[in-house]
N, C-alpha and C positions, 0 to 999 in steps of 0.2 A: 546384682545388677541394679543400677540407680537410674531412675527416670527423672530428668531435671526439668520437665515441663511443669506447667501450673497444676495445682490440684484439680481444677476443672477439666483440663485436658486429660489428666491421669484417670479421672472418673469415667471419661468417655470411652476409655479402652487403654489397656496397657499390657506389657509383656508379663506372662505368668511369673510369679515370684519376685517381680521387681519392687523396689521400694521407691517412694516418691520423695525427693528432696528438691524443691524448686531451685532454679539457678540462684535466685536472690537470697536463699537460705543456706546454700551449700557450705560456705565458709563457717557460718555460725553453728550449723547442726551436724556436720560430718563426724566430729569427735564423739558425739553422743550415740550416733547410729553405728559408726565403724571406728572404734578406738584403735584398732590394729593398723598401723600405717604400712605394714607389709602385706596386707590382704589385697588380693586382686580385686579391683573395682572396674566394672564395665559400665560405662555411661552412655546414655542416648537421650535424644529429644525428638522433636518432629522431623528436623532436617539434618541435624548434626552440628549446627552453629552454636547453640547454647551448651551442648555437651562438650564441644571443643573448648569453650571458655571455662567451663567447670573443670575440665581435665587440667588445664593450666593452673587454675586456682589451687586444686588439690595437690598438684606437684609442688607448688610453692610452699604448701603447708607441710611437706615432707612425706606425702603418700607416694611411694615409689613404683607401685604396680597399677597405674591408672591407665585405662584404655578407652578411647572414644570409639564406640561402635557406629556412631553416626545417627542415621534416621531410625524412627520407630519400626518401619517395615524391615530394615536390615537387621535390627536387634531381634525382631520376631522370627525372622528366617533362621538366624543363628540358633535361637532357643529351640525351634522346631526341628532342627537338624540333629540335636543331641539325642 
């Protein structure tokens, strides 16, 4: 799970086991963090807007299994349901 909010927002609270790659760094940093372009990537942010942008960017880079979970609260509810 990838949280594309700012580091400050991430420090204030985040989904368990999520990694933080801010939207402005996704294109440059994703290959270092997740080299496997077939791996399932679940993205979220505060409301779903930034994660939607990041989802499109990653798909353009060849990541085929990228999904926008939307908001932080939605992502948290999905993780808690596991």
